[in-house]
N, C-alpha and C positions, 0 to 999 in steps of 0.2 A: 896156348893160342888152338884154336881147333877151325877145321874147314867147315863150319857152318854151312847149312843149302837153304835155310828157314828161319823166319823169326816170328814165335808166337806171342801176342801180346796180349795182356789183362788188358779191360777198357776203361774202366771207371778209375780216376787216380792214376793214371798210366798214360793212356793217349788222350782222355776228357778228362778236365775239372769241371763234375758232374756236383760236388758235393753242395752249392747251393741250393741247387735244385732240389734235390734229393732231400736236405734239409728242410727248406720252406715247403715243400709238399708233405711231408711228415708229419710236419708241425701245424701245417694246416688241418690234417687230419684228425690229431692229438686235440685241437680243439673244438672241432665239432664233436667229440667225443668226450669233454669236457675233461680232459687231462691235462697234467701239466706238459708243457713243450721243452725244449730243450736247445742248448746254444749248437750254434752251426759247427763248431770245434770238436763239438761230442760225438758228432754223426762220424768223425772218420775214423772211430772204433762200433761205432752199431752199424755201418755198411760193411758188407763183401761179401758176404755168405747169403744173400739170398734175402728177398722181401719178407719170408716167413721169420726169417731169424729177427729180421731189423725190427719186427712187428714185436716181437718178446722182448727184445731189449729196451725198445722204446715206451712202452706201456707201465706203469706201475706195480710193483710185486702184484698187490694184493687183484688187479684184474687180468693178470696172466692165465685166465682160464682159455678154452677151445673157443668157445663162442665169441670172445672179444677179440682174440688172434686171428679168429677169422674174418669179423667184420675191419678191423684195421688192415688187413691184407687187401681187403676187396677194396675197399675206400682208397688206400694208397696206391693199386692199381688205376683207380678212377682219377685219383688228383694228379698225379705224377703223368700220367694218359695226356694229361690238359697241360702242363707246364713241365715237360722235360728238356725243354728247347729256351726256356726262360735265359737264363743267365748262363747255360754249358756253353763250352767253349774246346777248342784244342790246346795243349800247352801250348807253349810258346816253343818253336824247334821241333815239335813233332809233324805238321806237314813236309818241312823240307828233308826230314829223317827218311821219313815214306818214300820220297822222290828217290834220295840218294842210295837206299837199300834197293829200291827197285831198278835203278840203273846199273847198279852192280850184280843182278841177276839174283836176287834173295826172293825165295819165297814168302810170302805175308797171311798171316791169319791173326784171329782174333776169337778169345773166349773169355767169356763173362758168367759171372750168378746171375746178371741180372737178365728177365725174361727174354728169350729167343727175337720174340717180335719186335722189342722195342731196343735190344742188342742192334739186330739189322737196319733198323730204321736209324737209329743214331750214328753208326756207322755211315752208311750212305749219304745222310745229312750234311755230315759235317768233316767227315775224309772222304769222303768219295766212294763208293762200293766198290768199284770196277781196279782199285788200288790191293783189293786182297784177295787171295785165293779161296779163302774157307773163311765164314765168321758163323761162330755160333754162341748161344746164349743157354739159360737154362731151359730143360726142355725135359719131358717125361722120359725119353729114352734113356738119360744119363744122370748119375747121380752129381749133383754141385760139387764145384773143387771145394777142398781139397782132393776128393775122390780124382783120381787120374782118369777116369776112362773117357770124358769127354777130350782132354790133350793129347791121350793114346790114339782115338777113332780121327783126331786130326791129322795127326802122324801120317795114319795109314793114307785116308784120302790123299795128303799129298806124296805120299809115295816115298818118305825120307824116313832114314830111323831115327829112332828117338834121341842120339846121342849128336846127332847134326844137328839139332833145333834147338836155338837160343830162346829161352825162354824169359821174357820179359813182365814185370811186375811190382804192384809196390805196398805188398803186405804180405804177411805170414803164409794166408793162404796161398796164394800165389809161390812161394818159392817151397812150399809144400807139395803141391801140384806136379811141380818141374822135378824135385826131386823123386816122387814117387813113380812119375811116367818117366825117371829116365832121360829127362830134358837138363840143360845146361841152366841153371837159377840166375837170373841177373837182375836184382833188384835196383828200383831207381829211388832217387830221395827227394822228388818233385812231390809226390803224391800224398797218402793218407799217414803213412805210418813211419816209423822212427828206423834209423841204419842197423840199432842194437834189434829191434824185432825181425828184420829181414835177416841179419848175419846169425842169429839163434835157430835160424827157418831153415837155414842152411844154402842163403845166396853165397855165390861164390865170387861174386863180383858187386860194388857199387858203383850206381853212375848218378853225377848232379845234374847233368845237362843231357838232352836228347842227341847231342851231335858225339856224344862219348860212345854212343853204343856203336858207332860206326870200328871204334877202337878194337870189340870183340871181334870181328869180320875179317 
């Protein structure tokens, strides 16, 4: 047990169930490009490292040239920009968890590989942006996760040492980010990836329900 002062959350697969909207949007783009689409479950392994990596993963191998990838990224931004809230919702227990953490004096932050503008919009729309001290998505100033630069910067903005920050996420990318940033990596099992992946990537604990996160505080 540690005396944590803050909790840093991933967004997709951790706070918000965004899988359907991500999959539906990208499949719309693939259809427009006359490419095969993918089942929704496959997107659990396609997403998590930014839209450019997503485009590379979903396009047929023979079409993975820079021109096609750029087109796919541009169209995904357009389509997802219109459909990001169609089916997305907070996971059960997340609003209650955030309230409990706030009542107990924890500082709260979000770090996502989703574009910064969409990250801020989604957090404000679904979770009430006022609950968080800092919200950040992918931006030119910092490399995407698992590079720890964004997480380290958030720690500085909060004025809290990394070892006093509980990092909560659902993928290997999140666990690796936490480890590299010197934060405590906690994996959630309601998201996009498996317990094995999380543990192998450095998770020091796993939780099955949001309410269990309070036990680490």
